[in-house]
C-alpha positions in Angstrom: -26.9 -34.4 28.8 -28.3 -32.2 31.5 -31.1 -31.0 29.1 -32.0 -34.6 28.1 -32.1 -35.6 31.8 -34.5 -32.8 32.6 -36.7 -33.7 29.6 -36.8 -37.3 30.8 -37.6 -36.1 34.3 -40.6 -34.1 33.1 -41.9 -36.9 30.8 -41.5 -39.4 33.6 -43.3 -37.2 36.1 -46.2 -36.4 33.7 -46.6 -39.9 32.4 -46.0 -41.6 35.8 -43.2 -43.8 34.4 -40.6 -44.4 37.2 -38.0 -45.8 34.8 -37.8 -42.5 32.9 -37.7 -40.6 36.2 -34.7 -42.7 37.3 -32.8 -42.4 34.0 -33.5 -38.6 34.0 -32.0 -38.3 37.5 -28.9 -40.3 36.4 -28.4 -38.2 33.3 -28.7 -35.0 35.2 -26.1 -36.1 37.8 -23.7 -37.4 35.2 -24.1 -34.2 33.2 -23.4 -32.1 36.3 -20.3 -34.1 37.2 -18.9 -33.8 33.6 -19.6 -30.1 33.6 -17.8 -29.6 36.9 -14.8 -31.6 35.7 -14.7 -29.7 32.5 -14.8 -26.4 34.3 -12.0 -27.5 36.6 -9.8 -28.3 33.5 -9.6 -32.0 34.3 -9.3 -34.3 31.3 -12.3 -36.6 31.1 -11.8 -39.9 29.2 -8.5 -38.6 27.8 -10.0 -35.4 26.3 -9.5 -32.0 27.7 -12.2 -30.4 25.4 -15.6 -31.7 24.3 -16.3 -29.8 21.1 
């Protein structure tokens, strides 16, 4: 999710599309939150592992 967010940020910046920029920021933030919760051992959406 973080990688997809970064890709959308780059595409949004290069193509000057603010919607992609906003979606990219949201995906990066959500991805970072899920990564931190996963590292802390907290279950996310009822799952303790995402693999």
